C-alpha positions, 0 to 999 in steps of 0.5 A, a space after each residue: 499499499 502506498 503511504 500518503 504523500 506530504 503535501 509540502 516537500 522541501 529540498 534543501 542544502 548546500 549548492 551542487 548537491 543535485 536538488 533540482 535533478 531529483 526534484 524533477 525524478 520525484 516530480 516524474 515519479 509522483 506523477 506516475 503515481 496519479 498524483 498531481 505535482 507543483 514546481 514553484 521553480 523549474 531549473 534555475 528559475 523561479 516562477 514568480 517574477 518577485 523572488 526571480 528578481 529578489 534573487 537577482 539582488 542577492 546574487 549581484 556582485 555590486 551588492 557586496 556591502 549588503 550587510 547580514 540582517 538585510 540580506 537575511 529579510 531578503 532570503 526570507 522575502 523570498 521564500 515567502 513570496 514562494 509560500 504566498 504567491 504560490 504554494 498555498 494556491 497548490 495546496 488549495 487546488 490540491 497538489 503536492 508542492 516540491 520546494 527547491 529551498 525553503 526557509 531554512 536555506 535563510 536561517 542557516 545562511 544567516 546564522 551559521 554563514 553571516 553570523 547573524 543572532 538566532 533569535 533575530 534570525 528565528 523571529 524573521 523566518 517564523 514571520 516569513 512562514 506565515 505558520 506554513 511549514 514544509 511537512 517533510 524537509 530533505 537536507 542533500 549533503 556534499 562536500 564543499 570541494 565535491 560542489 566546487 568540482 560539480 560547478 567547475 565542471 557544469 560551468 564548462 559544459 554550458 561555458 558560463 565562466 563569469 557567472 560567480 555571485 556574491 556569496 562566492 566573494 565570502 570565500 570556501 570558509 563561508 561554504 564550509 560553515 554553511 554545510 556545516 550550519 545544514 547538518 547541525 539542523 537536521 540534528 536538531 529536527 531530525 531532518 532526513 539528511 540525502 548523502 550525495 557524494 557518490 549516487 549519481 542523480 537517478 540513483 539519488 533520486 530513487 532513493 527519495 522515490 523510496 523514501 516517499 513510497 515506504 517511509 524509510 530511507 536508506 541509502 549505501 554506508 558509502 553515500 557520504 565519502 567524496 570520490 577524492 578520499 582515496 587509500 592512503 597509501 595509493 599513488 596518485 595514479 593508482 587512485 585515479 583508476 578507481 574514480 568515475 570518468 568526469 571525477 577522474 577526468 577533473 583530476 588528470 587535467 592538464 597533465 599527460 597521464 590523462 591523455 588515455 582518459 581524455 581519448 575515450 570520453 571526447 565523443 561525449 564530453 568534448 567541451 569538457 575534454 577540450 578544457 582538460 587537455 593539456 597542451 600538448 594532447 594528441 586530440 588537439 587536431 580534432 579540437 581545432 576542428 571542432 572546437 576551435 574557439 577553444 585552442 585560442 583561450 588555451 593557447 594564449 600564453 604563446 607569442 603571437 609569432 607562434 600562433 597564427 591561428 590568431 589571425 585566422 579565427 579573428 573573424 570569426 571568434 573576435 571576442 576570444 582572440 582579443 582576450 588572447 592578446 592580453 600581456 602581448 605587445 608589439 606591433 603585429 598583435 597592435 595591429 590585430 587589436 585594431 582590426 578586432 576595435 569594430 567587432 570586440 571593443 571591450 576584450 581589446 580593452 580587457 587585452 591592455 592589461 598593464 600598458 601604458 604605452 601611447 597605443 594603450 592609452 589611446 586605445 583604451 580611453 577612447 574605447 572605455 565606454 565600450 567595455 564592461 567593468 571587468 574589462 575596464 578593470 583589468 586593463 587598467 591593471 598595475 597602472 598608476 597615473 591620474 587617470 587610471 587611478 581615479 577610473 579605478 577608485 570609480 570602479 571600485 565603487 560600483 562593483 568592488 568584489 570584481 575590482 579588487 583582484 585587479 590591486 595585485 602588484 599594485 603598491 601598498 599605499 595605493 591598494 591597501 585602503 580599498 583592500 582594508 574597507 572590503 576586507 569583511 565584505 569581499 574576503 576572496 577578492 582582498 585574498 587574491 589581490 594580495 598574492 605575492 605580497 610580503 609586506 606587514 599590512 598584507 599579512 596582517 591581513 591574511 591573519 585577520 582573514 583567517 577564517 576566510 579558508 583556503 584562500 589565505 594559504 593561496 594567497 602565499 603561494 611561492 613566497 619564502 619569507 618568515 611570516 608565509 612559514 609561519 602561515 603553512 605551519 599554523 594551516 597544514 592540518 587544516 589546510 594541507 593540500 592548500 599549504 602543498 600548492 603554495 609551495 610551487 616555485 620554492 623547491 629550487 630555492 629552498 628544497 630542504 624546508 619545502 621537504 619537510 613541508 611537504 612531509 607534514 602536508 602528507 601526513 596531515 591527510 594521505 588520502 585527500 587526492 587533491 593532496 596526491 595531485 599537487 604533490 605530484 604536480 610538485 615532483 614533476 616540476 622538481 624533477 624538471 619534467 612536464 606535466 603534459 603542458 600547462 597544469 593547473 593545481 
């Protein structure tokens, strides 16, 4: 006998856990049972226009100054609008409502993510609910690093490379706190936690459907164990062999050892394989024919004389070719820029990054109004003339989250006022701007922003000063794989000290595949061997 289905079911949890896909599976299952089902949100879009507008406002990076309580009010208003506009009418029609998020999210985001007083948050959420609560709430759980892998692969599939939202400016520590908040709430309220690390969306969806049919939720014992948690004694190559294809593709990206896998996956996942290919991959002739724009992006580090395809592809892919000229000067490059002005003025402006010669200054000023904020900000990198300083200040007022990373390399007296002003609102962007800096003010900011997460250690990559080593030692047990990668470029400088730190990293978390990958890359670089060309961390 089929048990009665809850009338409101909320699917909650961290981003990247597969909630939206499972909702569709559950909806189809319930409809097949003869139930009438309503989804207030289809995919990434809400049916409610006010809800869509609130979501855009809270995601907009330009609104980084939004304070925690007003943010919580907006999140609560978003969910309250869904309840009043869609859920109550659907219930009146006798439909089952499947919610992609509920008022659990504002509570967790506010209290655990932003530090809002729990009593204040509870009063706001209670008022927003109007007494209407889900009968069943499912907490979908994955590790934030798993979420990052999935979201990155999804962006490559969909080509949404600059679709970062405001929350991302808070750093990886924010995501960890939010995940912990969901799990704490699940324990307090005895909610069902759906571990979504290993199962496919279809498998996870089937478990949820079985719960609705029988009232009992079961899942494999290893459902919550990330794929990147591997045998501590396995080598990096052996660990790769036991992974699902796309996870292995991610971890072997830009490395020669991934070529066989990429050749096998290319027909099914051409964009992902093109992204993962190393610069000397035998697949490039085929990629060139079928996805020519990919080579533009990946080969942009090479001189113009070595890349005649830039000129050949200029008419078909003007924006991509223009951006690929960033960091390249000379008559031939500037002639190509001039040719691209009519079709890609903004990317041409961006390609002038850091240049203060007469050609660049004239072209930048002439095309300035045709470029977006990102293109303008990166065009001004390292420039300190009065015009550039004034324009950068105006851009910071408009979109600090985008502009802050472009302060990297500026003298402290020029960069620090903005970095200190926005440190609490956009710590990830501030830490990005500190890359390469070993001065006292930079290290003070790092200490103040330690709870931002791994980005603190990322910002000392390649630094050999005492304060950077002290930070590595303080963080090695917390973020060992990131500490390991911060040694990039130092093995030739201070090999003995690096070896000691590498062993400390390995001992701290020997079963972490992120760690194994980074140590593998460090070993290759120490041996003077390429990873296949252009391998990243």
